[in-house]
VMD Tcl script that draws the C-alpha trace (Angstrom):
set ca {
  {0.03 0.12 -0.03}
  {1.30 3.43 -0.79}
  {1.18 6.28 1.61}
  {2.08 9.05 -0.76}
  {-0.37 11.78 -1.46}
  {-2.46 11.81 -4.67}
  {-0.96 14.34 -7.19}
  {-3.73 14.09 -9.77}
  {-5.79 16.99 -8.51}
  {-2.74 19.24 -8.60}
  {-1.89 18.12 -12.12}
  {-5.43 19.03 -13.40}
  {-5.42 22.26 -11.28}
  {-2.23 23.29 -13.08}
  {-3.66 22.84 -16.60}
  {-4.65 26.53 -17.26}
  {-0.91 27.43 -16.66}
  {0.05 25.31 -19.78}
  {-1.71 27.15 -22.71}
  {0.60 25.50 -25.29}
  {-0.55 21.91 -24.44}
  {-3.21 20.47 -26.80}
  {-5.57 17.58 -27.07}
  {-6.37 16.66 -30.55}
  {-9.55 14.58 -31.16}
  {-12.37 14.01 -33.74}
  {-15.83 15.64 -33.71}
  {-18.37 14.61 -36.14}
  {-15.61 12.85 -38.04}
  {-13.53 16.03 -38.40}
  {-10.39 17.02 -36.66}
  {-10.75 19.29 -33.65}
  {-8.66 20.25 -30.63}
  {-8.83 21.90 -27.15}
  {-6.05 23.56 -25.37}
  {-5.10 22.65 -21.60}
  {-7.03 25.73 -20.44}
  {-10.10 24.90 -22.38}
  {-10.03 21.19 -21.35}
  {-9.78 22.41 -17.76}
  {-12.81 24.62 -18.24}
  {-14.76 21.82 -19.78}
  {-13.73 19.39 -17.02}
  {-14.92 21.93 -14.22}
  {-18.44 21.90 -16.18}
  {-18.49 18.07 -15.78}
  {-17.56 18.41 -12.04}
  {-20.22 21.00 -11.43}
  {-22.81 18.50 -13.14}
  {-21.59 15.79 -10.75}
  {-22.00 18.02 -7.74}
  {-25.47 19.03 -8.95}
  {-26.45 15.34 -9.18}
  {-25.32 14.78 -5.63}
  {-21.86 13.20 -6.21}
  {-19.61 13.93 -3.17}
  {-15.92 13.25 -2.49}
  {-15.25 9.64 -2.31}
  {-18.33 8.72 -4.26}
  {-17.82 6.42 -7.23}
  {-18.85 6.99 -10.84}
  {-18.48 4.67 -13.76}
  {-17.11 5.66 -17.15}
  {-18.03 3.55 -20.20}
  {-16.88 4.30 -23.78}
  {-14.21 4.38 -26.38}
  {-11.27 6.72 -26.22}
  {-12.48 10.32 -26.83}
  {-12.30 13.87 -25.58}
  {-15.52 13.31 -23.71}
  {-14.00 10.41 -21.86}
  {-11.20 12.48 -20.68}
  {-13.51 15.10 -19.47}
  {-15.58 12.59 -17.51}
  {-12.40 11.24 -15.89}
  {-10.89 14.68 -15.07}
  {-14.31 15.81 -13.94}
  {-14.36 13.03 -11.46}
  {-11.04 14.01 -10.08}
  {-12.11 17.77 -9.66}
  {-15.28 16.58 -7.85}
  {-13.41 14.28 -5.60}
  {-15.13 11.18 -7.06}
  {-13.52 7.77 -7.59}
  {-13.87 6.62 -11.28}
  {-14.75 3.04 -12.20}
  {-13.44 2.32 -15.64}
  {-15.67 0.08 -17.75}
  {-14.39 -1.63 -20.83}
  {-16.38 -0.30 -23.91}
  {-16.48 -3.92 -25.21}
  {-18.08 -5.35 -22.22}
  {-21.74 -6.74 -22.79}
  {-24.28 -4.47 -21.13}
  {-25.04 -7.01 -18.33}
  {-21.46 -7.12 -17.35}
  {-20.96 -3.36 -17.37}
  {-24.18 -3.00 -15.24}
  {-22.83 -5.67 -12.86}
  {-19.49 -3.93 -12.47}
  {-21.11 -0.44 -11.85}
  {-23.29 -2.05 -9.26}
  {-20.67 -4.02 -7.55}
  {-18.51 -1.04 -7.49}
  {-21.28 1.01 -5.61}
  {-21.90 3.53 -8.45}
  {-25.24 5.44 -8.83}
  {-24.23 7.50 -11.96}
  {-22.65 6.21 -15.08}
  {-21.10 7.93 -18.11}
  {-21.55 6.12 -21.41}
  {-21.06 6.89 -25.16}
  {-23.24 3.90 -26.27}
  {-26.95 4.79 -26.76}
  {-27.85 1.07 -26.89}
  {-26.70 0.80 -23.13}
  {-28.62 3.62 -21.79}
  {-31.90 1.82 -21.13}
  {-30.10 -0.95 -19.45}
  {-28.28 1.31 -17.14}
  {-31.51 3.16 -16.37}
  {-33.43 0.03 -15.71}
  {-30.75 -0.93 -13.38}
  {-31.28 2.30 -11.26}
  {-28.32 4.33 -12.55}
  {-28.31 7.95 -13.49}
  {-26.90 8.23 -16.90}
  {-24.83 11.07 -18.63}
  {-24.07 10.73 -22.20}
  {-20.57 10.97 -23.71}
  {-21.43 10.36 -27.35}
  {-22.01 12.80 -30.22}
  {-25.39 13.99 -31.56}
  {-28.69 14.02 -29.82}
  {-28.69 12.46 -26.39}
  {-30.82 9.23 -26.02}
  {-34.02 9.42 -24.09}
  {-33.56 8.86 -20.37}
  {-30.23 10.43 -19.89}
  {-29.66 13.22 -17.28}
  {-27.35 15.38 -19.45}
  {-24.91 15.22 -22.32}
  {-21.23 16.13 -21.90}
  {-21.29 17.84 -25.25}
  {-24.05 20.30 -24.16}
  {-22.41 21.46 -20.97}
  {-21.45 25.16 -20.93}
  {-17.89 25.38 -19.61}
  {-18.22 29.07 -18.88}
  {-20.91 28.54 -16.29}
  {-19.00 26.21 -14.02}
  {-17.92 27.64 -10.62}
  {-14.61 26.89 -9.06}
  {-14.51 23.36 -7.53}
  {-13.42 23.31 -3.93}
  {-14.16 19.78 -2.86}
  {-11.15 17.55 -2.45}
  {-11.35 13.77 -2.38}
  {-9.78 12.06 0.63}
  {-6.30 10.78 -0.12}
  {-6.41 7.18 -1.33}
  {-7.30 5.40 -4.57}
  {-8.52 7.43 -7.53}
  {-9.99 4.69 -9.62}
  {-11.28 1.12 -9.76}
  {-10.39 -1.21 -12.53}
  {-10.59 -5.01 -13.05}
  {-8.17 -7.88 -13.37}
  {-7.84 -9.62 -16.80}
  {-10.01 -12.47 -16.09}
  {-7.99 -14.87 -17.93}
  {-7.44 -17.35 -15.07}
  {-10.80 -16.81 -13.25}
  {-13.64 -14.33 -13.11}
  {-12.45 -10.68 -13.19}
  {-11.91 -9.15 -9.81}
  {-12.14 -5.34 -9.10}
  {-9.46 -3.59 -7.43}
  {-8.66 0.05 -6.49}
  {-5.60 1.95 -7.76}
  {-3.60 4.89 -6.17}
  {-1.93 7.41 -8.45}
  {1.43 7.24 -6.88}
  {2.87 4.06 -8.38}
  {1.48 5.17 -11.86}
  {3.38 8.43 -11.72}
  {6.59 6.81 -10.16}
  {6.48 4.45 -13.25}
  {6.14 7.25 -15.74}
  {9.04 9.08 -13.97}
  {11.30 6.18 -14.65}
  {9.98 5.90 -18.23}
  {11.01 9.52 -18.76}
  {14.47 8.73 -17.65}
  {14.82 5.48 -19.58}
  {13.23 6.77 -22.88}
  {13.67 10.50 -22.79}
  {10.08 11.31 -22.65}
  {8.98 14.85 -21.97}
  {6.62 17.66 -22.40}
  {7.76 18.22 -25.97}
  {6.20 14.83 -26.92}
  {2.94 14.08 -28.68}
  {1.26 10.93 -27.53}
  {-1.06 8.87 -29.75}
  {-3.90 7.22 -27.65}
  {-6.30 4.96 -29.41}
  {-6.71 1.94 -27.20}
  {-9.55 2.25 -24.63}
  {-8.82 4.58 -21.75}
  {-10.21 1.80 -19.42}
  {-6.77 0.29 -19.92}
  {-4.79 1.55 -16.90}
  {-1.53 2.16 -18.82}
  {-3.31 4.46 -21.19}
  {-4.25 6.65 -18.26}
  {-0.92 6.29 -16.65}
  {0.61 8.06 -19.72}
  {-2.30 10.55 -19.95}
  {-1.97 11.82 -16.39}
  {1.88 12.10 -16.46}
  {1.72 13.73 -19.85}
  {-0.71 16.40 -18.57}
  {1.79 17.08 -15.76}
  {4.53 17.42 -18.37}
  {2.58 19.52 -20.79}
  {2.59 17.00 -23.54}
  {0.33 17.17 -26.62}
  {-2.19 14.16 -27.17}
  {-3.83 12.65 -30.10}
  {-7.08 10.89 -29.07}
  {-8.01 8.37 -31.70}
  {-9.48 5.03 -32.26}
  {-8.64 1.73 -34.04}
  {-10.50 2.96 -37.21}
  {-8.58 6.29 -37.52}
  {-5.34 6.02 -35.88}
  {-3.41 5.37 -39.17}
  {-4.98 8.66 -40.59}
  {-4.45 10.64 -37.37}
  {-0.87 9.57 -37.39}
  {-0.42 10.75 -40.88}
  {-2.01 14.06 -40.06}
  {-0.55 14.91 -36.54}
  {2.82 13.06 -36.50}
  {2.82 11.72 -32.96}
  {6.20 11.14 -31.31}
  {5.06 8.34 -28.97}
  {2.80 5.44 -30.06}
  {1.25 2.82 -27.63}
  {0.08 -0.30 -29.52}
  {-0.97 -3.96 -28.85}
  {0.43 -6.76 -31.06}
  {-2.81 -6.82 -33.27}
  {-2.63 -3.13 -34.06}
  {1.11 -3.31 -34.58}
  {0.70 -6.19 -37.05}
  {-2.11 -4.08 -38.77}
  {0.20 -1.07 -39.42}
  {3.06 -3.47 -40.54}
  {0.67 -5.39 -42.87}
  {-0.61 -1.97 -44.35}
  {2.82 -0.70 -44.96}
  {4.16 -3.89 -46.51}
  {1.02 -4.16 -48.81}
  {1.54 -0.52 -49.94}
  {5.16 -1.25 -50.73}
  {4.17 -4.18 -52.86}
  {1.51 -2.18 -54.75}
  {3.85 0.76 -55.46}
  {7.06 -1.07 -55.77}
  {8.57 1.04 -53.05}
  {11.17 0.29 -50.55}
  {9.61 -1.86 -47.65}
  {11.66 -0.11 -44.82}
  {10.66 3.25 -46.05}
  {7.02 2.33 -46.17}
  {7.31 0.96 -42.50}
  {8.89 4.18 -41.38}
  {6.34 6.37 -43.12}
  {3.55 4.50 -41.43}
  {4.50 5.76 -38.02}
  {5.11 9.27 -39.20}
  {8.33 11.34 -39.47}
  {8.55 12.38 -35.74}
  {8.14 9.02 -34.03}
  {10.71 8.46 -31.13}
  {9.17 5.34 -29.25}
  {6.66 2.57 -30.09}
  {5.66 0.74 -27.13}
  {3.78 -2.62 -27.55}
  {2.45 -4.87 -24.76}
  {-0.72 -6.60 -23.27}
  {0.23 -9.82 -25.25}
  {3.25 -11.41 -26.88}
  {4.33 -9.55 -30.11}
  {5.50 -11.45 -33.21}
  {9.36 -11.22 -33.03}
  {9.60 -11.19 -36.85}
  {7.43 -7.95 -37.09}
  {9.47 -6.51 -34.24}
  {12.70 -7.31 -35.96}
  {11.66 -5.90 -39.30}
  {10.62 -2.68 -37.58}
  {13.81 -2.37 -35.89}
  {15.82 -3.09 -38.94}
  {13.83 -0.30 -40.54}
  {15.19 2.01 -37.99}
  {11.96 2.23 -35.93}
  {12.41 2.58 -32.07}
  {9.89 -0.22 -31.04}
  {10.02 -1.53 -27.47}
  {8.06 -4.60 -26.21}
  {7.29 -4.22 -22.51}
  {5.55 -6.42 -20.07}
  {3.50 -5.95 -16.88}
  {0.38 -6.88 -15.24}
  {-2.68 -4.73 -14.27}
  {-2.28 -5.49 -10.55}
  {1.71 -5.18 -10.38}
  {2.62 -2.53 -12.98}
  {5.69 -2.75 -15.23}
  {7.80 -5.81 -14.96}
  {10.06 -6.20 -17.96}
  {11.24 -3.52 -20.49}
  {13.04 -3.54 -23.71}
  {14.54 -0.12 -23.90}
  {17.17 1.90 -25.69}
  {20.56 0.04 -25.99}
  {18.75 -3.15 -24.72}
  {16.30 -4.45 -27.06}
  {15.88 -8.20 -27.96}
  {12.88 -9.30 -30.02}
  {11.08 -12.25 -28.76}
  {11.55 -11.16 -25.08}
  {10.05 -8.43 -23.01}
  {13.45 -7.13 -22.09}
  {15.21 -6.92 -18.89}
  {13.53 -6.67 -15.40}
  {12.52 -3.14 -14.32}
  {15.56 -1.28 -12.77}
  {13.46 -0.42 -9.73}
  {12.53 -4.07 -8.95}
  {13.60 -7.63 -9.18}
  {12.32 -10.78 -11.08}
  {12.93 -14.39 -10.46}
  {11.37 -17.60 -11.59}
  {9.56 -20.01 -9.20}
  {11.67 -23.22 -8.66}
  {8.88 -25.81 -9.50}
  {6.77 -23.99 -12.10}
  {9.01 -21.18 -13.57}
  {6.22 -18.80 -12.72}
  {7.38 -15.19 -13.06}
  {7.63 -13.57 -9.51}
  {8.33 -9.87 -9.10}
  {9.50 -7.77 -6.16}
  {8.44 -4.15 -6.73}
  {8.05 -1.23 -4.41}
  {5.08 0.09 -6.50}
  {2.49 -2.48 -7.23}
  {-0.56 -0.87 -8.90}
  {-2.87 -2.82 -6.62}
  {-3.98 -0.67 -3.76}
  {-6.88 -2.82 -2.40}
  {-9.62 -5.22 -3.41}
  {-13.32 -4.37 -3.52}
  {-15.50 -6.28 -1.18}
  {-18.69 -5.80 0.86}
  {-18.87 -2.22 -0.47}
  {-15.49 -1.13 0.82}
  {-11.91 -1.57 -0.24}
  {-9.76 -4.08 1.59}
  {-6.25 -2.46 1.58}
  {-3.55 -4.94 0.27}
  {-0.84 -4.74 2.84}
  {2.26 -6.95 2.25}
  {5.61 -6.56 3.77}
  {8.45 -4.81 1.73}
  {10.31 -7.48 -0.21}
  {7.26 -9.48 -0.97}
  {7.66 -11.63 -4.11}
  {4.26 -11.29 -6.07}
  {3.15 -14.01 -8.29}
  {2.09 -12.99 -11.94}
  {0.32 -16.10 -13.07}
  {2.76 -16.09 -16.10}
  {5.51 -18.62 -16.91}
  {8.85 -17.31 -18.09}
  {12.44 -17.91 -18.89}
  {15.49 -15.68 -18.21}
  {18.43 -16.02 -20.62}
  {22.03 -15.60 -19.50}
  {21.96 -11.91 -20.42}
  {19.11 -11.32 -17.99}
  {16.36 -10.97 -20.89}
  {12.89 -12.25 -19.86}
  {10.72 -14.26 -22.18}
  {7.03 -14.82 -21.28}
  {6.16 -18.28 -22.31}
  {2.46 -18.10 -21.40}
  {-0.01 -18.20 -18.51}
  {0.05 -21.09 -15.89}
  {-3.06 -22.31 -17.40}
  {-1.20 -22.76 -20.78}
  {0.19 -25.90 -19.10}
  {-1.64 -29.16 -19.11}
  {-0.64 -31.96 -16.69}
  {-0.99 -35.35 -18.49}
  {-2.04 -38.68 -16.60}
  {1.52 -39.86 -17.66}
  {3.00 -37.22 -15.44}
  {4.38 -34.85 -18.18}
  {3.50 -31.26 -18.34}
  {2.83 -29.89 -21.81}
  {3.20 -26.20 -22.67}
  {0.24 -25.89 -25.13}
  {0.60 -22.37 -26.57}
  {3.15 -23.10 -29.19}
  {1.33 -26.27 -30.13}
  {-1.89 -24.23 -30.45}
  {-0.12 -21.52 -32.60}
  {1.27 -24.37 -34.90}
  {-2.12 -25.82 -35.16}
  {-3.70 -22.52 -36.21}
  {-1.14 -22.22 -39.02}
  {-1.56 -25.71 -40.25}
  {-5.30 -25.84 -40.24}
  {-6.39 -22.23 -40.95}
  {-8.41 -21.96 -37.90}
  {-8.79 -18.57 -36.23}
  {-8.10 -20.09 -32.73}
  {-7.14 -23.46 -31.32}
  {-7.40 -24.39 -27.59}
  {-5.97 -27.66 -26.38}
  {-7.64 -29.65 -23.73}
  {-7.75 -33.09 -22.22}
  {-10.54 -35.51 -22.91}
  {-11.47 -38.71 -20.98}
  {-9.50 -40.65 -23.61}
  {-5.71 -40.51 -23.38}
  {-3.90 -37.55 -25.00}
  {-4.56 -34.02 -26.12}
  {-7.69 -32.73 -27.91}
  {-7.72 -29.67 -30.09}
  {-10.71 -27.36 -30.20}
  {-10.55 -25.61 -33.65}
  {-12.56 -22.35 -33.91}
  {-13.44 -21.22 -37.46}
  {-15.24 -18.14 -38.73}
  {-18.66 -19.07 -39.78}
  {-18.18 -17.52 -43.16}
  {-15.17 -19.75 -43.59}
  {-15.95 -23.05 -42.06}
  {-13.27 -25.77 -41.48}
  {-13.13 -28.99 -43.30}
  {-12.71 -31.86 -40.93}
  {-10.87 -34.26 -43.35}
  {-8.34 -31.56 -44.22}
  {-7.84 -30.50 -40.60}
  {-7.21 -34.09 -39.64}
  {-4.56 -34.46 -42.28}
  {-2.86 -31.23 -41.35}
  {-2.86 -32.24 -37.63}
  {-1.35 -35.68 -38.61}
  {1.46 -33.78 -40.32}
  {2.08 -31.48 -37.37}
  {2.18 -34.41 -35.08}
  {5.19 -35.76 -36.98}
  {7.20 -32.77 -35.56}
  {6.09 -33.07 -31.91}
  {7.06 -35.23 -28.96}
  {4.79 -38.03 -28.53}
  {3.03 -36.66 -25.44}
  {2.59 -33.26 -27.27}
  {0.69 -34.87 -30.28}
  {-2.87 -34.09 -30.87}
  {-5.00 -37.13 -30.64}
  {-8.43 -35.87 -31.48}
  {-9.99 -32.61 -32.50}
  {-13.44 -30.86 -32.75}
  {-14.56 -28.22 -35.14}
  {-16.36 -25.17 -33.68}
  {-18.38 -23.17 -36.17}
  {-17.90 -19.85 -34.38}
  {-15.61 -17.75 -32.47}
  {-15.05 -17.22 -28.77}
  {-16.67 -14.03 -27.68}
  {-17.25 -11.57 -24.78}
  {-20.82 -12.30 -24.70}
  {-20.10 -16.07 -24.03}
  {-17.50 -15.11 -21.52}
  {-14.79 -17.09 -23.42}
  {-12.54 -13.95 -24.09}
  {-11.89 -11.00 -21.78}
  {-12.73 -7.47 -22.62}
  {-9.23 -7.19 -24.10}
  {-9.86 -10.31 -26.41}
  {-7.64 -12.86 -24.43}
  {-8.91 -16.33 -24.43}
  {-10.22 -17.81 -21.13}
  {-9.39 -21.47 -21.14}
  {-11.52 -22.46 -18.19}
  {-14.66 -20.98 -19.93}
  {-13.77 -22.39 -23.24}
  {-13.38 -25.94 -21.68}
  {-16.71 -25.39 -19.88}
  {-18.71 -24.30 -22.85}
  {-17.18 -25.72 -25.82}
  {-15.09 -28.78 -24.67}
  {-17.64 -30.60 -22.69}
  {-19.84 -32.55 -25.17}
  {-17.70 -31.60 -28.17}
  {-17.90 -34.02 -31.12}
  {-14.27 -35.23 -30.97}
  {-12.82 -36.75 -34.02}
  {-9.69 -39.02 -34.13}
  {-6.73 -37.46 -35.80}
  {-5.09 -40.79 -36.46}
  {-8.18 -42.50 -38.01}
  {-9.58 -39.32 -39.54}
  {-13.19 -38.06 -39.21}
  {-15.04 -41.26 -39.29}
  {-14.27 -41.98 -35.62}
  {-16.09 -39.55 -33.48}
  {-16.91 -39.30 -29.86}
  {-18.36 -36.99 -27.32}
  {-15.98 -37.85 -24.58}
  {-16.00 -35.06 -21.86}
  {-13.17 -32.74 -20.79}
  {-11.07 -33.91 -17.87}
  {-10.43 -31.32 -15.21}
  {-6.69 -31.80 -14.89}
  {-5.42 -28.44 -15.73}
  {-2.72 -27.01 -13.62}
}
mol new
graphics top color blue
foreach p $ca { graphics top sphere $p radius 0.5 }
foreach p [lrange $ca 0 end-1] q [lrange $ca 1 end] { graphics top cylinder $p $q radius 0.2 }
display resetview
């Protein structure tokens, strides 16, 4: 638990003193912008609305929506009103968003999704609209309609403590809500500034949801430094990069691969230089590209580095913060870099689980019974991550997967399934592959296909037989089942950040699957149930 005071209110209060700082965004599909002083006035109007609606310091307010200027105003308005924000993933189904807001003790919700308003209202929440255009029926107000000039100064201060509530990833179990203090986030960004040379002259591109804690970590620190921001979205960030030339880019592997693919395809069409096309895709001013959240393709990273692009794969968890960093002078594709300079990393002797000793875990306390149970652990605690890793002789850390990515076979061997699943996807053309154990000996593969491009059982069986020839006997896939459809948030089989949830996939798709023998082909089918032997 941190005992440092929360600096965020002071950061927001200082925005009028930084007139050169800008937030660039889109309004009605067109480019728009707000200076720091204007943003501060707009945030004061949101804070005044919250006070008018009875929100008091320490109360909790949910924010649901894609990255936008209005989302930033809602967040800053909560800080100015002394409220604790509850970040809801925009991709969460309405029932889950309602459940999270209720569990957090909110009574007011910001949302940009007109289709969610009725659900929030029926659950008893006041709703403030973040979207553009006419406000849906039933909302209390629309952020876009607030008049910034009418807002009086805000004098309320939130008691020191956590400023936001977020959720765990939910890959190993049901998501859990926990509270976060600002001090570890700002400390981390101070260290980033030292390692990567980040400062107030930078322009940061943000297009991933602001419900992702690292996005807001960079936002708050950047506001303190006077940085410019480009608030974009997955559909426009390429165009916004070309128009506004950010110096800092925060990506996930999927978006990085998309930019790489576009640049490569353009080079093919025009006959241009591939490396030059890659550099142009990130703009002429780029100084650092950070990628995290999931393992990045080392081949893509290598090509970007060879093209002269400063790309750094980093690794951390929502609860513990940063753990491993590739950085200038110390970058190795395929790894997440060396452990953070302000902490230590080791591997658990029996499982190779990554353990981290950090003075600044992001986890402040867990929600329970309407309150926050502060997480107090003695200094020097080794925190488990749930990830399995390797440390090479030079100290570079590789994340092999989650603990649940291992299956314990009845023969006693433990199989690391992720590389086998990736090979099965490449071999069969499936969108996803999840390995499980059935009652019959050996591994079974659940192959998920897009309904518009269904899989062929005979072809899949042949491809898996070829793949098995390259695997150890205990790693071989003995049977498979075709799933006509993809894991989804609505099913609960992927998280809001699109990570597969094995235990839910086993529960929903594995039990009762029409298993077919790889060795004998599709003629031999069974519905043997899943065995619960995962570790």
